[in-house]
C-alpha positions in Angstrom: 7.7 24.6 -12.3 6.9 27.8 -10.5 4.3 26.0 -8.4 6.9 23.3 -7.4 9.4 25.9 -6.4 6.9 27.7 -4.3 6.0 24.5 -2.5 9.7 23.8 -1.8 10.3 27.3 -0.5 7.3 27.4 1.8 8.0 26.4 5.4 5.5 24.0 7.0 2.9 25.7 9.2 3.5 25.0 12.9 1.1 23.1 15.0 -1.4 25.3 16.9 -0.1 26.0 20.4 -2.6 23.7 22.2 -1.9 20.9 19.7 1.8 21.2 20.1 1.5 21.2 23.9 -0.5 18.0 23.8 2.0 16.4 21.3 5.0 17.4 23.4 3.5 15.6 26.4 2.9 12.5 24.4 6.3 12.7 22.8 8.0 13.0 26.2 6.2 9.8 27.3 7.3 8.0 24.2 10.9 9.1 24.3 11.2 8.0 28.0 10.8 4.4 26.9 14.0 4.3 25.0 17.7 4.4 26.0 18.5 7.0 23.3 16.0 9.7 22.1 16.6 9.0 18.4 15.4 5.4 19.0 11.9 6.8 19.5 11.6 8.1 15.9 9.3 5.4 14.5 6.6 5.8 17.2 7.0 9.6 17.1 6.2 9.5 13.3 3.1 7.5 14.1 2.2 10.1 16.7 2.3 13.0 14.3 0.5 10.8 11.7 -2.3 10.3 14.3 -2.7 14.1 14.4 -2.7 15.0 10.7 -3.5 11.7 9.0 -0.1 11.6 7.3 3.4 12.7 8.0 3.6 16.4 6.9 6.5 18.8 6.9 5.1 20.1 10.2 5.3 16.6 11.7 8.8 16.0 10.4 10.0 19.3 12.0 8.3 18.4 15.2 10.0 14.9 15.4 13.4 16.5 14.5 13.1 19.0 17.3 12.1 16.5 19.9 14.9 14.1 19.0 17.7 16.4 18.1 17.8 15.2 14.5 17.8 17.1 11.2 14.8 17.3 9.0 16.7 15.3 6.4 17.3 12.4 8.9 13.6 12.3 9.8 12.5 12.5 6.2 14.8 9.6 5.2 13.0 7.4 7.7 9.5 8.6 6.9 9.9 8.0 3.2 11.5 4.6 3.7 8.6 2.9 5.5 5.4 2.5 3.6 3.2 2.7 6.7 4.0 6.4 6.9 1.7 8.3 4.5 3.0 11.5 2.9 -0.4 12.5 1.5 -3.8 13.0 3.3 -5.4 9.6 4.1 -9.0 8.7 4.5 -10.6 7.4 7.7 -10.0 3.9 6.3 -6.8 2.9 4.5 -7.7 -0.1 2.4 -4.7 -2.1 1.2 -5.0 -4.9 -1.3 -2.1 -7.3 -1.3 -1.0 -7.9 -4.9 2.2 -9.8 -4.2 2.7 -13.1 -5.9 0.4 -15.5 -4.0 -2.4 -13.0 -3.3 -2.3 -11.9 -6.9 -2.5 -15.5 -8.2 -5.4 -16.2 -5.7 -7.4 -13.1 -6.9 -5.7 -10.0 -5.4 -5.4 -8.3 -8.8 -9.1 -8.9 -9.5 -10.0 -7.5 -6.0 -8.0 -4.3 -6.6 -9.6 -3.8 -10.0 -13.1 -4.3 -8.5 -12.4 -1.8 -5.7 -11.0 0.8 -8.1 -14.2 0.6 -10.1 -16.4 0.6 -7.0 -14.7 3.6 -5.4 -13.9 5.5 -8.6 -10.3 5.9 -7.5 -6.9 4.5 -8.3 -3.8 3.4 -6.3 -2.9 6.0 -3.6 -6.1 8.0 -4.1 -8.8 8.9 -1.7 -12.6 9.1 -2.2 -14.1 12.6 -2.4 -15.9 12.1 0.9 -12.5 11.4 2.6 -13.7 8.0 3.8 -11.4 5.6 2.0 -7.8 5.6 0.6 -7.0 2.7 -1.7 -3.6 1.2 -2.3 -2.1 -2.0 -3.6 0.4 -3.2 -0.9 3.3 -5.7 -0.6 3.2 -8.9 1.4 1.8 -8.7 4.9 2.9 -12.2 6.0 -0.6 -13.7 5.8 -0.1 -15.8 2.7 -1.9 -18.8 4.2 -5.1 -16.6 4.0 -4.6 -15.3 0.5 -6.0 -13.1 -0.9 -5.8 -10.6 1.9 -7.2 -7.1 2.2 -6.0 -4.9 5.1 -8.0 -2.0 6.5 -6.0 0.3 8.8 -3.5 -2.7 9.1 -6.2 -5.1 10.3 -6.6 -8.4 8.3 -9.5 -9.4 6.2 -8.6 -12.9 5.1 -9.7 -15.1 2.1 -11.3 -12.2 0.3 -13.1 -12.2 -3.1 -14.0 -9.3 -5.3 -17.6 -9.5 -4.0 -16.7 -9.6 -0.3 -14.2 -6.8 -0.7 -16.8 -4.6 -2.5 -19.2 -5.3 0.3 -16.5 -4.4 2.9 -15.9 -0.9 1.4 -19.6 -0.4 1.0 -20.0 -1.0 4.7 -17.2 1.4 5.6 -18.7 4.1 3.5 -22.1 3.7 5.2 -20.4 4.2 8.5 -21.2 0.6 9.7 -19.1 -1.1 12.4 -16.8 -3.5 10.7 -14.8 -6.2 12.4 -11.7 -7.8 10.8 -11.0 -11.6 10.7 -9.1 -11.3 13.9 -9.4 -8.8 16.7 -11.5 -5.8 17.6 -13.8 -3.7 15.4 -12.0 -1.2 13.2 -11.1 2.2 14.4 -10.1 5.2 12.2 -6.7 5.5 10.5 -5.7 8.3 12.9 -6.7 6.2 15.9 -4.8 3.3 14.6 -1.7 5.5 14.2 -1.9 6.5 17.8 -2.1 2.9 18.9 1.0 2.2 16.7 2.7 5.1 18.5 2.5 2.9 21.6 -0.6 4.1 23.4 -3.1 1.7 24.9 -5.6 0.0 22.6 -8.7 -0.2 24.7 -11.1 -1.6 22.1 -13.1 -4.6 23.5 -11.9 -7.8 22.0 -8.6 -6.4 20.8 -6.8 -9.6 22.0 -9.5 -12.0 20.7 -9.0 -14.3 17.8 -6.6 -17.2 17.8 -4.4 -18.0 14.8 -6.3 -19.7 12.0 -6.2 -23.3 10.9 -3.8 -22.7 8.1 -1.3 -20.9 10.3 -1.4 -23.7 12.9 -1.0 -26.6 10.4 2.8 -26.4 10.4 2.9 -26.3 14.2 0.8 -29.4 14.5 3.0 -31.3 12.0 6.1 -30.3 14.0 4.4 -31.6 17.2 3.4 -34.8 15.6 6.9 -35.4 14.4 8.4 -34.4 17.7 10.4 -31.6 16.0 12.3 -29.1 18.1 14.3 -26.1 17.4 18.1 -26.7 17.6 20.0 -25.7 20.7 21.8 -22.3 20.3 25.5 -22.5 19.6 27.8 -21.0 22.3 27.7 -17.2 22.2 24.3 -17.2 20.5 22.1 -17.3 23.6 
């Protein structure tokens, strides 16, 4: 209990001056994109996560100061969305979907395999700091189940064997490319991209939707289906 009270009473350590100066420049650019400063909270949380690998008390205070919010208001948002980590995160955040369809198709088996392979459980990070493992909720790729996500990039139609090979490659420092898009970057680099800064990786826009995704569109075209016209006032 004493340890918990000490943690609660300890104020977050401020960013080093040169770090804060750099973050303030980036924050100013982000905030300028929005009609109201508080609207920039989500990308600003990604910005501080890009600095520290998670959203710390220091990051929360920084966001609150930049946007004229209270720490409680920022914390409420940071703890609501699962993409904001509250504990240190490895270079690669590996998320295994265990929602209904992925679980039925093998997601639970994949998670169990990775837990044994990495020697960690849900929400934990390997000792070398390379991988954080989590089971995650649906990521809207059910037509490619079971899905594994690494730093929010899709690895479709996975098996326990392919997922184990994937994390082995990551730990060896090999370049890994998801099912769609550019080769992976680190978790911190991903957070900066999510904050709204350019993603300059070659091939980032490559990769069309897969066959399963397009099947419904093709049926609609064959049947000459069209979306209904909007009702008055809904334009």
